[in-house]
ROZATOR-492407 format. One record per residue (C-alpha): x, y, z; residue number from 1. Coordinates in nm, 4 decimals. Layout:
GURO        x        y        z lumza
GURO        X        Y        Z   NUM
...
END
This chain:
GURO        x        y        z lumza
GURO   2.0846  -0.3289   2.3363     1
GURO   2.1226  -0.1741   1.9886     2
GURO   2.1275  -0.3923   1.6810     3
GURO   2.4016  -0.3679   1.4205     4
GURO   2.2659  -0.2663   1.0775     5
GURO   2.1894  -0.5385   0.8216     6
GURO   2.4928  -0.5837   0.5970     7
GURO   2.5085  -0.5719   0.2170     8
GURO   2.7135  -0.8224   0.0193     9
GURO   3.0097  -0.5807   0.0354    10
GURO   3.0078  -0.5932   0.4145    11
GURO   2.8612  -0.2428   0.4396    12
GURO   2.5205  -0.1504   0.5881    13
GURO   2.2429  -0.2344   0.3420    14
GURO   2.1063   0.0779   0.1699    15
GURO   1.7514   0.1007   0.0327    16
GURO   1.6040   0.3716  -0.1902    17
GURO   1.2220   0.3855  -0.2111    18
GURO   1.0700   0.5609  -0.5152    19
GURO   0.7032   0.6453  -0.5745    20
GURO   0.5227   0.8664  -0.8246    21
GURO   0.2450   0.9278  -0.5712    22
GURO   0.2091   0.8187  -0.2091    23
GURO  -0.1171   0.9774  -0.0951    24
GURO  -0.3328   0.7157   0.0735    25
GURO  -0.2235   0.3530   0.0920    26
GURO   0.1404   0.3865  -0.0157    27
GURO   0.2041   0.6589   0.2420    28
GURO   0.0536   0.4331   0.5096    29
GURO   0.2694   0.1448   0.3876    30
GURO   0.5917   0.3508   0.4002    31
GURO   0.5064   0.5133   0.7337    32
GURO   0.4516   0.1736   0.8931    33
GURO   0.7654   0.0245   0.7390    34
GURO   1.0013   0.3185   0.7953    35
GURO   1.0687   0.2756   1.1712    36
GURO   1.1448  -0.0932   1.1129    37
GURO   1.3852  -0.0309   0.8242    38
GURO   1.5496   0.2639   0.9977    39
GURO   1.6167   0.0481   1.3041    40
GURO   1.7295  -0.2484   1.0939    41
GURO   1.9439  -0.0713   0.8339    42
GURO   2.0378   0.2571   1.0049    43
GURO   1.8885   0.6047   0.9587    44
GURO   2.1455   0.7009   0.6957    45
GURO   2.0668   0.3952   0.4866    46
GURO   1.6975   0.4463   0.4031    47
GURO   1.6009   0.7154   0.1513    48
GURO   1.2859   0.8193  -0.0371    49
GURO   1.2001   0.9893  -0.3667    50
GURO   0.8444   1.1292  -0.3502    51
GURO   0.6463   1.4213  -0.4975    52
GURO   0.7036   1.7488  -0.3166    53
GURO   0.3305   1.8008  -0.2571    54
GURO   0.3179   1.4657  -0.0729    55
GURO   0.6300   1.5142   0.1379    56
GURO   0.4282   1.5804   0.4542    57
GURO   0.2482   1.2488   0.4089    58
GURO   0.5693   1.0813   0.5301    59
GURO   0.5576   1.1015   0.9090    60
GURO   0.8710   1.0920   1.1231    61
GURO   1.1063   1.0884   0.8236    62
GURO   1.3839   1.3474   0.8326    63
GURO   1.4236   1.5870   0.5401    64
GURO   1.7757   1.4518   0.4861    65
GURO   1.6208   1.1149   0.4009    66
GURO   1.3919   1.2511   0.1292    67
GURO   1.4449   1.3731  -0.2264    68
GURO   1.1390   1.5464  -0.3713    69
GURO   1.0318   1.6304  -0.7241    70
GURO   0.7805   1.8840  -0.8480    71
GURO   0.4750   1.7932  -1.0521    72
GURO   0.1328   1.9282  -1.1362    73
GURO  -0.0827   1.6201  -1.1232    74
GURO  -0.0123   1.3042  -1.3211    75
GURO   0.1618   1.4081  -1.6437    76
GURO   0.4552   1.3290  -1.8701    77
GURO   0.6375   1.6258  -1.7175    78
GURO   0.5796   1.4890  -1.3670    79
GURO   0.7094   1.1452  -1.4664    80
GURO   1.0211   1.3051  -1.6146    81
GURO   1.0782   1.5006  -1.2911    82
GURO   1.0461   1.1758  -1.0949    83
GURO   1.2999   1.0076  -1.3241    84
GURO   1.5463   1.2936  -1.2920    85
GURO   1.5128   1.3123  -0.9117    86
GURO   1.5555   0.9344  -0.8872    87
GURO   1.8739   0.9362  -1.0950    88
GURO   2.0143   1.2166  -0.8797    89
GURO   1.9303   1.0257  -0.5612    90
GURO   2.0788   0.7100  -0.7112    91
GURO   2.4124   0.8821  -0.7789    92
GURO   2.4214   1.0584  -0.4412    93
GURO   2.2894   0.7751  -0.2215    94
GURO   2.4298   0.4724  -0.4105    95
GURO   2.1742   0.2206  -0.2788    96
GURO   2.2095  -0.1567  -0.2858    97
GURO   1.8353  -0.1942  -0.3510    98
GURO   1.5875   0.0349  -0.5270    99
GURO   1.2331  -0.0427  -0.4108   100
GURO   0.9750   0.0932  -0.6573   101
GURO   0.6149   0.1505  -0.5543   102
GURO   0.3149   0.1365  -0.7897   103
GURO   0.2736   0.1188  -1.1657   104
GURO   0.4110   0.4525  -1.2863   105
GURO   0.7330   0.4311  -1.0861   106
GURO   0.7752   0.0758  -1.2181   107
GURO   0.7014   0.1798  -1.5763   108
GURO   0.9507   0.4671  -1.5826   109
GURO   1.2307   0.3500  -1.3523   110
GURO   1.2744  -0.0167  -1.4413   111
GURO   1.3896   0.0435  -1.8025   112
GURO   1.6116   0.3323  -1.6880   113
GURO   1.7757   0.1194  -1.4175   114
GURO   1.8199  -0.1749  -1.6567   115
GURO   2.0172   0.0536  -1.8883   116
GURO   2.2705   0.1486  -1.6191   117
GURO   2.5909  -0.0396  -1.5637   118
GURO   2.6387  -0.1647  -1.2063   119
GURO   2.2746  -0.0970  -1.1318   120
GURO   2.1376  -0.1780  -0.7860   121
GURO   1.8962  -0.4630  -0.7310   122
GURO   1.5425  -0.3671  -0.8341   123
GURO   1.2414  -0.4600  -0.6202   124
GURO   0.9000  -0.3631  -0.7556   125
GURO   0.5714  -0.3520  -0.5647   126
GURO   0.2694  -0.2740  -0.7868   127
GURO   0.0328  -0.2140  -0.4904   128
GURO  -0.2431  -0.3452  -0.7169   129
GURO  -0.1924  -0.4557  -1.0776   130
GURO  -0.3116  -0.2026  -1.3361   131
GURO  -0.4415  -0.4902  -1.5496   132
GURO  -0.6575  -0.6169  -1.2615   133
GURO  -0.8503  -0.2913  -1.2397   134
GURO  -1.1805  -0.2053  -1.4020   135
GURO  -1.0574  -0.0937  -1.7458   136
GURO  -1.1339  -0.1446  -2.1141   137
GURO  -1.0154  -0.4574  -2.2964   138
GURO  -0.7393  -0.2758  -2.4878   139
GURO  -0.6029  -0.1094  -2.1737   140
GURO  -0.6148  -0.4455  -1.9957   141
GURO  -0.4142  -0.6179  -2.2717   142
GURO  -0.1586  -0.3353  -2.3008   143
GURO  -0.0910  -0.3104  -1.9269   144
GURO  -0.0647  -0.6883  -1.8935   145
GURO   0.1858  -0.7044  -2.1821   146
GURO   0.3869  -0.4150  -2.0344   147
GURO   0.4054  -0.5786  -1.6910   148
GURO   0.5181  -0.9073  -1.8493   149
GURO   0.7976  -0.7338  -2.0390   150
GURO   0.9061  -0.5197  -1.7440   151
GURO   0.9063  -0.8221  -1.5111   152
GURO   1.2342  -0.9192  -1.6815   153
GURO   1.3929  -0.5992  -1.5490   154
GURO   1.2755  -0.6683  -1.1905   155
GURO   1.4962  -0.8729  -0.9609   156
GURO   1.1922  -0.9378  -0.7431   157
GURO   0.8254  -0.8373  -0.7534   158
GURO   0.6560  -0.8034  -0.4144   159
GURO   0.2888  -0.9022  -0.4067   160
GURO   0.1093  -0.7649  -0.1021   161
GURO  -0.1720  -1.0222  -0.1038   162
GURO  -0.2488  -1.3703  -0.2244   163
GURO  -0.4978  -1.2194  -0.4690   164
GURO  -0.2269  -0.9991  -0.6222   165
GURO   0.0094  -1.2991  -0.6449   166
GURO  -0.2559  -1.5099  -0.8192   167
GURO  -0.3384  -1.2277  -1.0624   168
GURO   0.0297  -1.2137  -1.1584   169
GURO   0.0447  -1.5888  -1.2223   170
GURO  -0.2714  -1.5714  -1.4353   171
GURO  -0.1145  -1.2857  -1.6330   172
GURO   0.1874  -1.5032  -1.7146   173
GURO   0.4443  -1.3300  -1.4920   174
GURO   0.7052  -1.5928  -1.3926   175
GURO   0.6527  -1.7272  -1.0413   176
GURO   1.0268  -1.7151  -0.9669   177
GURO   1.0101  -1.3339  -0.9927   178
GURO   0.7298  -1.3108  -0.7356   179
GURO   0.7356  -1.3057  -0.3562   180
GURO   0.4255  -1.2770  -0.1378   181
GURO   0.4770  -1.0351   0.1529   182
GURO   0.1527  -0.9410   0.3253   183
GURO   0.1122  -0.5840   0.4414   184
GURO   0.1332  -0.5195   0.8125   185
GURO   0.1001  -0.2304   1.0526   186
GURO   0.2357  -0.1609   1.3997   187
GURO   0.0605  -0.3207   1.6950   188
GURO   0.1022   0.0120   1.8730   189
GURO  -0.1970   0.2174   1.7732   190
GURO  -0.1425   0.5943   1.7351   191
GURO  -0.3127   0.7768   2.0204   192
GURO  -0.6413   0.9490   1.9337   193
GURO  -0.6787   1.3143   2.0262   194
GURO  -0.7516   1.3566   2.3945   195
GURO  -1.0834   1.5184   2.3048   196
GURO  -1.3397   1.2699   2.1769   197
GURO  -1.4856   1.3159   1.8297   198
GURO  -1.8001   1.5259   1.8204   199
GURO  -2.0058   1.2360   1.6913   200
GURO  -2.3190   1.1601   1.8878   201
GURO  -2.5975   0.9854   1.7041   202
GURO  -2.8795   0.7424   1.7646   203
GURO  -2.7976   0.5871   1.4282   204
GURO  -2.5161   0.3431   1.3486   205
GURO  -2.1941   0.5445   1.3096   206
GURO  -2.0199   0.4384   0.9872   207
GURO  -1.6675   0.5510   0.8912   208
GURO  -1.5135   0.5494   0.5412   209
GURO  -1.1429   0.6312   0.4936   210
GURO  -0.9882   0.6656   0.1481   211
GURO  -0.9693   0.8429  -0.1841   212
GURO  -1.2989   0.9526  -0.3336   213
GURO  -1.2567   0.7769  -0.6653   214
GURO  -1.4303   0.4973  -0.8522   215
GURO  -1.1972   0.2256  -0.7248   216
GURO  -1.2870   0.2961  -0.3611   217
GURO  -1.6609   0.2795  -0.4322   218
GURO  -1.7545   0.6002  -0.2488   219
GURO  -2.0378   0.6540  -0.5016   220
GURO  -2.1898   0.3186  -0.4041   221
GURO  -2.1622   0.4138  -0.0374   222
GURO  -2.3404   0.7457  -0.0912   223
GURO  -2.6317   0.5758  -0.2666   224
GURO  -2.6529   0.3055   0.0011   225
GURO  -2.6478   0.5748   0.2703   226
GURO  -2.9270   0.7563   0.0885   227
GURO  -3.1374   0.4373   0.1050   228
GURO  -3.0613   0.3921   0.4768   229
GURO  -3.0901   0.7524   0.5915   230
GURO  -3.3009   0.6511   0.8909   231
GURO  -3.0425   0.4076   1.0362   232
GURO  -2.6935   0.5230   0.9236   233
GURO  -2.4781   0.8243   1.0135   234
GURO  -2.1841   0.8159   0.7677   235
GURO  -1.8597   1.0123   0.7904   236
GURO  -1.6168   1.0162   0.4962   237
GURO  -1.2471   1.0842   0.5593   238
GURO  -1.0607   1.1548   0.2355   239
GURO  -1.0782   1.3676  -0.0744   240
GURO  -1.1124   1.3360  -0.4472   241
GURO  -0.7924   1.2755  -0.6428   242
GURO  -0.9350   1.3030  -0.9945   243
GURO  -1.2710   1.4790  -0.9758   244
GURO  -1.4437   1.7010  -0.7238   245
GURO  -1.7299   1.5740  -0.5113   246
GURO  -1.9832   1.8424  -0.4298   247
GURO  -2.1166   1.8454  -0.0735   248
GURO  -2.4633   1.9126  -0.2124   249
GURO  -2.4488   1.5761  -0.3948   250
GURO  -2.4541   1.3782  -0.0689   251
GURO  -2.7585   1.2996   0.1489   252
GURO  -2.8039   1.4667   0.4916   253
GURO  -2.6725   1.1616   0.6812   254
GURO  -2.3299   1.1807   0.5084   255
GURO  -2.0534   1.4198   0.6258   256
GURO  -1.7435   1.4945   0.4135   257
GURO  -1.4448   1.5557   0.6437   258
GURO  -1.1611   1.5805   0.3880   259
GURO  -0.8143   1.4444   0.4640   260
GURO  -0.7374   1.4242   0.8369   261
GURO  -0.4134   1.3575   1.0216   262
GURO  -0.3513   1.0218   1.1856   263
GURO  -0.4594   1.1325   1.5321   264
GURO  -0.7861   1.2719   1.3964   265
GURO  -0.8522   0.9498   1.2060   266
GURO  -0.7923   0.7435   1.5189   267
GURO  -1.0313   0.9710   1.7099   268
GURO  -1.3053   0.9019   1.4564   269
GURO  -1.2218   0.5296   1.4576   270
GURO  -1.2652   0.5339   1.8337   271
GURO  -1.6153   0.6800   1.7976   272
GURO  -1.7303   0.4707   1.4986   273
GURO  -1.9449   0.1584   1.5271   274
GURO  -1.8121   0.0067   1.2045   275
GURO  -1.5834   0.0754   0.9076   276
GURO  -1.7024   0.0368   0.5489   277
GURO  -1.4642  -0.0466   0.2607   278
GURO  -1.6832  -0.0557  -0.0532   279
GURO  -1.3922  -0.0902  -0.3000   280
GURO  -1.4607  -0.2226  -0.6486   281
GURO  -1.1084  -0.3674  -0.6475   282
GURO  -0.8443  -0.3654  -0.3764   283
GURO  -0.4900  -0.5044  -0.3863   284
GURO  -0.4865  -0.5172  -0.0087   285
GURO  -0.6635  -0.2490   0.1957   286
GURO  -0.4554  -0.1135   0.4846   287
GURO  -0.7664   0.0612   0.6147   288
GURO  -0.8964  -0.2855   0.7035   289
GURO  -0.5940  -0.3443   0.9287   290
GURO  -0.6342  -0.0019   1.0897   291
GURO  -0.9979  -0.0833   1.1629   292
GURO  -0.9107  -0.4250   1.3083   293
GURO  -0.6379  -0.2708   1.5252   294
GURO  -0.9048  -0.0367   1.6643   295
GURO  -1.1364  -0.3385   1.7205   296
GURO  -1.3930  -0.2172   1.4682   297
GURO  -1.5902  -0.4571   1.2458   298
GURO  -1.5712  -0.4156   0.8680   299
GURO  -1.8288  -0.4160   0.5912   300
GURO  -1.6750  -0.4755   0.2471   301
GURO  -1.7379  -0.6317  -0.0905   302
GURO  -1.6052  -0.9777  -0.1698   303
GURO  -1.3389  -0.8137  -0.3868   304
GURO  -0.9624  -0.8391  -0.4359   305
GURO  -0.7694  -0.9136  -0.1176   306
GURO  -1.0467  -0.8160   0.1235   307
GURO  -1.1789  -1.1747   0.1625   308
GURO  -0.8267  -1.2690   0.2827   309
GURO  -0.8532  -1.0107   0.5616   310
GURO  -1.2212  -0.9964   0.6603   311
GURO  -1.3860  -1.3197   0.7746   312
GURO  -1.7528  -1.3040   0.6794   313
GURO  -1.9803  -1.3260   0.9828   314
GURO  -1.6796  -1.3448   1.2177   315
GURO  -1.4907  -1.0144   1.1958   316
GURO  -1.7301  -0.8345   0.9637   317
GURO  -1.9570  -0.8841   0.6646   318
GURO  -1.8682  -0.9437   0.2981   319
GURO  -2.1277  -0.8767   0.0301   320
GURO  -2.1485  -0.9366  -0.3452   321
GURO  -2.1776  -0.8512  -0.6261   322
GURO  -2.0316  -0.4998  -0.6270   323
GURO  -2.3440  -0.2852  -0.6439   324
GURO  -2.5599  -0.0573  -0.4297   325
GURO  -2.8289  -0.3074  -0.3290   326
GURO  -2.5864  -0.5749  -0.1970   327
GURO  -2.4177  -0.2994   0.0054   328
GURO  -2.7559  -0.1942   0.1495   329
GURO  -2.8291  -0.5582   0.2340   330
GURO  -2.4824  -0.5900   0.3892   331
GURO  -2.5477  -0.2937   0.6197   332
GURO  -2.8805  -0.4431   0.7275   333
GURO  -2.7197  -0.7809   0.7949   334
GURO  -2.4376  -0.6199   0.9902   335
GURO  -2.6690  -0.4181   1.2111   336
GURO  -2.8308  -0.7441   1.3229   337
GURO  -2.4947  -0.8705   1.4565   338
GURO  -2.3068  -0.7858   1.7757   339
GURO  -2.0624  -0.5260   1.6411   340
GURO  -1.8430  -0.5237   1.9507   341
GURO  -1.7926  -0.9017   1.9354   342
GURO  -1.7034  -0.8811   1.5639   343
GURO  -1.4590  -0.5992   1.6386   344
GURO  -1.2824  -0.7945   1.9127   345
GURO  -1.2433  -1.0959   1.6848   346
GURO  -1.0977  -0.8654   1.4197   347
GURO  -0.8463  -0.7328   1.6711   348
GURO  -0.7405  -1.0879   1.7623   349
GURO  -0.6973  -1.1728   1.3927   350
GURO  -0.4917  -0.8580   1.3363   351
GURO  -0.2489  -0.9494   1.6160   352
GURO  -0.2082  -1.2995   1.4758   353
GURO  -0.1407  -1.2197   1.1103   354
GURO  -0.0679  -0.8546   1.0314   355
GURO   0.2205  -0.7253   1.2445   356
GURO   0.4523  -0.4919   1.0461   357
GURO   0.7576  -0.6539   1.2076   358
GURO   0.6758  -0.9672   1.0075   359
GURO   0.6478  -0.7583   0.6879   360
GURO   0.9858  -0.5996   0.7592   361
GURO   1.1577  -0.9338   0.8256   362
GURO   1.0269  -1.0793   0.5007   363
GURO   1.1312  -0.7757   0.2941   364
GURO   1.4726  -0.7760   0.4588   365
GURO   1.5114  -1.1418   0.3632   366
GURO   1.4276  -1.0548  -0.0002   367
GURO   1.6863  -0.7749  -0.0061   368
GURO   1.9592  -0.9926   0.1461   369
GURO   1.8846  -1.2868  -0.0845   370
GURO   1.9128  -1.0623  -0.3898   371
GURO   2.2439  -0.9174  -0.2748   372
GURO   2.3812  -1.2612  -0.1851   373
GURO   2.2737  -1.3838  -0.5287   374
GURO   2.4608  -1.0959  -0.6939   375
GURO   2.7692  -1.1700  -0.4839   376
GURO   2.7562  -1.5354  -0.5894   377
GURO   2.7193  -1.4437  -0.9559   378
GURO   3.0044  -1.1943  -0.9400   379
GURO   3.2211  -1.4586  -0.7705   380
GURO   3.1345  -1.7185  -1.0320   381
GURO   3.2102  -1.4719  -1.3137   382
GURO   3.5479  -1.3783  -1.1606   383
GURO   3.6378  -1.7451  -1.1144   384
GURO   3.5420  -1.8227  -1.4747   385
GURO   3.7469  -1.5304  -1.6050   386
GURO   4.0422  -1.6488  -1.3971   387
GURO   4.0125  -2.0022  -1.5338   388
GURO   3.9891  -1.8764  -1.8915   389
GURO   4.3039  -1.6654  -1.8450   390
GURO   4.5146  -1.9677  -1.7471   391
GURO   4.7304  -2.1217  -2.0214   392
GURO   4.6293  -2.4684  -2.1420   393
END
């Protein structure tokens, strides 16, 4: 039996416009997991995206009619202007009830622009990791924290994807009544691996890394740890550099660079791996952790950001600290002394209990509806007040 679309305050199907300056990696995974839920809940014609043209293919199963793209050459002022222009065009054509902004640059550019419009839609902002919580200089930290505090006033609701992100916002002085905690989730239905198994036979422990090759993700720490454990680890790295180039000659013989792979290829390598490593220096959430748990693979990670909320040390994986090469080496050694299959099964059970995307969708839908109901109430109160003031004494 088909469901009727969720209604806006005007009695029409609720319309949501998602905007992102970049989606490669975690945000693409987030949107791809959420899209089938929102399309079913709101209707296919009522969910739209503004994304960079070079990332369009990162959105899987989304029709071209649901996407507005903008051109850019890397992260630049010109690219941000193109995003702003494409978003304003989509806003006028699509007329959404809610604009859902993803990550810092979309929030920085779009929130002031939307605040300046009359009859603007409700604005929901998801930082996907606070810029001020990253490893930056003191001045950058202070500036980004001040900017987020100011821009919070132009956000109807700020979605925090982990308890760590929520707590960082409170510590930064962002009002709690602007914040809502909505944990990330992914589908229980795992994408099918390729029918052919990955060509990955080794007498060593098979370790998989998935993510951008940048400082945040800690790939440099992994390479050095792998170099120290060349006799016991066979490491495969799925992903590519966003900012700088990593030379294949810079990695030890037991590390293979695979580049970006499609979802089926990733699942094939997950199937073959013994464990997944997430050596991030900071991490707002870490969807890769959920993908690993769904595949019943144990996780090695640093005690950093939201990862301690997801990975239970000694139960579903191993957490190590501080963030450095030697603790990561020690973490690998500790993990290899445990029963990896038992840890992986416990991780799968934990995933089913806490991280279903249907729960994420229901909570986001509740936020959207509450914001629209609140606007309807305010409009009604304003109309009633104006009516009362127009009456003669």
